[in-house]
Each structure stands twice: as structure tokens, then as C-alpha cells.
C-alpha positions as CSV (number, residue, x, y, z in Angstrom):
1,M,-17.0,42.4,58.9
2,A,-20.8,42.7,59.0
3,D,-22.5,45.9,60.2
4,V,-23.2,45.7,63.9
5,P,-26.5,47.3,64.9
6,T,-26.2,50.2,67.3
7,A,-28.7,52.1,69.5
8,L,-30.1,55.2,67.8
9,P,-31.6,58.2,69.5
10,V,-35.0,59.5,68.6
11,M,-34.8,63.3,68.8
12,P,-37.8,65.4,69.9
13,G,-37.2,68.2,67.3
14,L,-39.0,68.8,64.0
15,A,-36.6,71.3,62.4
16,G,-37.3,71.7,58.7
17,V,-40.4,69.5,58.7
18,E,-43.3,71.0,56.8
19,L,-46.8,70.9,58.3
20,T,-49.6,69.8,55.9
21,P,-53.4,70.0,56.3
22,V,-55.5,67.0,57.5
23,E,-57.4,65.6,54.5
24,A,-60.7,67.4,54.1
25,S,-62.6,64.0,54.0
26,R,-61.3,63.3,57.6
27,L,-61.7,66.8,59.0
28,I,-64.4,67.4,61.7
29,E,-63.4,70.7,63.3
30,G,-60.7,73.3,62.9
31,N,-58.1,73.6,60.2
32,P,-55.2,71.5,61.7
33,R,-51.9,70.9,60.0
34,Q,-49.7,68.1,61.0
35,A,-46.3,66.5,60.3
36,A,-44.3,63.4,61.1
37,F,-40.5,63.3,61.2
38,N,-39.8,59.5,60.9
39,Q,-36.4,58.8,62.4
40,F,-36.2,55.0,62.0
41,S,-37.8,52.3,59.9
42,N,-36.8,48.7,60.1
43,S,-35.6,46.6,57.2
44,R,-39.0,45.0,56.7
45,G,-40.8,48.4,56.6
46,N,-43.3,47.5,59.2
47,F,-41.9,49.3,62.3
48,H,-41.4,53.1,62.3
49,C,-40.7,55.7,65.0
50,G,-40.1,59.4,65.3
51,V,-41.9,62.6,66.2
52,W,-45.3,63.9,65.1
53,V,-46.9,67.3,65.7
54,S,-50.4,68.7,65.0
55,E,-52.2,72.0,65.4
56,P,-55.6,72.2,67.2
57,G,-58.5,70.4,65.5
58,T,-60.5,67.2,65.3
59,W,-60.4,64.5,62.6
60,R,-61.5,60.9,61.9
61,I,-58.9,58.2,62.5
62,S,-58.8,54.5,61.5
63,Y,-55.8,52.5,62.5
64,T,-54.4,49.5,60.6
65,E,-51.3,49.5,62.8
66,D,-50.5,49.4,66.5
67,E,-49.1,52.7,67.8
68,L,-47.4,53.6,71.1
69,C,-47.7,57.4,71.7
70,V,-45.8,59.4,74.3
71,L,-47.1,63.0,74.5
72,L,-44.3,65.6,74.7
73,E,-46.6,68.6,74.5
74,G,-50.3,69.5,74.5
75,E,-53.4,67.4,75.1
76,A,-55.3,65.0,72.9
77,I,-58.7,63.4,73.2
78,L,-59.3,60.1,71.5
79,T,-62.9,59.0,71.1
80,D,-63.7,55.5,69.9
81,A,-66.6,54.4,67.6
82,A,-68.8,53.7,70.7
83,G,-68.3,57.3,71.9
84,V,-65.9,56.5,74.8
85,S,-63.4,59.3,75.2
86,R,-60.0,59.3,76.8
87,R,-57.9,62.5,77.4
88,F,-54.1,62.4,77.5
89,G,-51.7,65.1,78.4
90,S,-48.0,65.9,78.3
91,G,-46.0,63.0,79.7
92,D,-48.7,60.5,79.1
93,A,-48.0,57.3,77.2
94,F,-50.8,55.2,75.5
95,V,-51.4,52.6,72.9
96,V,-53.8,52.9,69.9
97,P,-54.4,49.3,68.7
98,A,-54.9,48.2,65.2
99,G,-58.6,48.3,64.4
100,F,-59.3,51.5,66.4
101,V,-61.8,53.7,64.6
102,G,-62.8,57.1,66.0
103,T,-61.6,60.6,66.3
104,W,-58.4,62.4,67.4
105,Q,-58.8,65.9,68.9
106,S,-55.7,68.0,69.4
107,I,-56.1,70.6,72.2
108,G,-53.5,73.2,71.3
109,T,-50.4,72.1,69.6
110,V,-49.7,68.4,70.3
111,R,-46.3,66.8,69.8
112,K,-45.5,63.2,70.5
113,Y,-43.0,60.4,70.1
114,Y,-44.6,57.5,68.1
115,A,-43.6,53.9,67.5
116,V,-45.8,52.1,64.9
117,Y,-45.9,48.4,64.2
118,E,-48.0,47.0,61.3
119,E,-48.4,43.2,60.9
120,P,-46.9,42.0,57.6
């Protein structure tokens, strides 16, 4: 009998996940460390989801993938290449589309659920 897919929970915890510094070449302000706890990847390797956390700071971002974010804790300010900023807080959901270039600023500790899809 073939394996039958089942629904899988995405848990909000990060137990045992080690925080690592943001790459120096991307860093703008602060000394933030971050970590991702990937809890699912599809068989094609182009869809992933889990939990991510960061400490306060600002760094450059450049997305090749589409990402759905749901903030569980903290606040983040995303600023695009044109200088337009958006502030998101705990409970907010937002999408960062592939091609987005700008900055991510974590205000305090930020924790989010993420779902990332990258075109093959």
C-alpha cells in the first residue's frame, strides 16, 4: 500500500536551534543573530515552512522566492528599494514576493511562521 499523505503541524517552538549572526556583508545596524527551524520541505525541494527567529537589527535582503510570513512575536519593518517602508507586528500576516530587494529591521526579538515557495 502506498504512503498516504497526512496533515502535519508546524510547531511554534525553536528548542535546540542555534542562532547564527547575519552575514557581515548584509548587516546595516546592530549585531542580530537568527535561526530557522524548517519543519517541512516538499519532495521537489521548492516549498519549505517552519519557524524563524531573529534578534534586533537591520540587514539587506534580496528574495528569489515568494514567502508568506505570520509574525508570532515582535515587530519588523521592511523597506523596499524605493524607500517605501511597511511595519508589521505580532499577529500580522504578509507576503514578500520574489524579486523584493530592500532591508529587514527586527524591532526586538522577532519570531514568525514562514512558508517559502521558489519557482523551479
